[in-house]
Structures are given as structure tokens and as C-alpha cells.
N, C-alpha and C positions, 0 to 999 in steps of 0.2 A: 226290414226294407231298406237297409243302408249298406248293402254289400256290392262290391264289384265282383260280378259272377265270373266273367271270362274276358280275356283280352287276346285277340288274335292279330299279332303284328303283320302276318303275311297278307291277310285280307283287310287290314286296317279297320277292324271291328272291335268295339268294346261293348260288353253287355253289363249293364248296371241296373240296380233297383231304383225305384222312384225317389227314395229318401237320400240318395247319395248326393253330397254337395259337389258343386262344380270344381272346387279346389281338389277334392279327392279324385275326380275324373282327370284333372290336369296332372296330378301326381302319378296316377296309374299309367297314363299315356307317356309321360316322361320316363318312367321306369322301363318302358319298352322302346325307348328312342323314337317316340311318336309325339305329335302335338294335336290336342283337341282345339279346334280353331275358335270356339265361342269364348269370348272374354268379357266379363262384367266387373264392375267395381265391387259388387257384393258376392263375389265367388265363394267366400267362406261360409255364407249362409244360404245362398240360392241352391235349391235342390233341383235335380233333373226333372222330377215330376212337375214342379212349378214352372220350369223353363219351357217344357213341352206344352203345358196347358196355356201359357201366355204367348207362345211362339216368339220367344226372346230373340233379339237381334244382336246386341252387343256392339263392341267397338269396331269389329271387322266385318260388319254385316254386308257391306258392299262387295267385299272380296269373297267371302265364304257363304253368304246367305244366312237365312234365319234358322232357328232350331229345327223347324219342320224339314228343311233340306238335309239335316244331319242325322235324322232318325230313320233307321231301316225298318223298324216295326215296333209294335207295342203288344205285350202279353197282358190280357186283362181277364178277370174273373167276373162273369155276369150271373145274376140270379135266374132261376127258372121261374117264369111268370106264373106258370100253372100252380106252383107250390104257394104262391103268395095270394091267390084268389080266396075270397071268403066262401065258406060252404053254403 
């Protein structure tokens, strides 16, 4: 859960897994001559999943908005509730 899956510089989209650190996102964006605008002091340990769950703002929140505004979508696996019911 710590991989950068895809980076599309034409559409300015990066697809990452929840365990990727913010520093890794910044490095991947810079490799494609792009900038990921969210910046925190704890970028080496803060994960994307944690940033999304807390709706992190960062130092440039007034200019670029919170993490919620930077997320295009979330892929999640949900259980089937019928399989979890007791007989």
C-alpha cells in the first residue's frame, strides 16, 4: 500500500496508495515537472491516507485549499454485509 501507481502530467493527476508518504508524492511530482501543493512539516512521515482522513490543510491552505479539494476519488474495498450475518 505504499506505491505511486500512475502519474499523468498532461491531466495533472497522480494515483497513489494510502500508505505513500507526502514526501514521496512531492518527489514523484517533481520528477514529472509538477508540484503537489500540500506542504506539512511532517511530510516524511505523513501518509496520504492519513492526510485524507484528517482533511489536512498545510502551510498553503489559503491558496490551494485542504486535502479534500486535491482528491479526485477514492477506491475502497467494502465487505458484503450478508456474508457477515449470523446464521
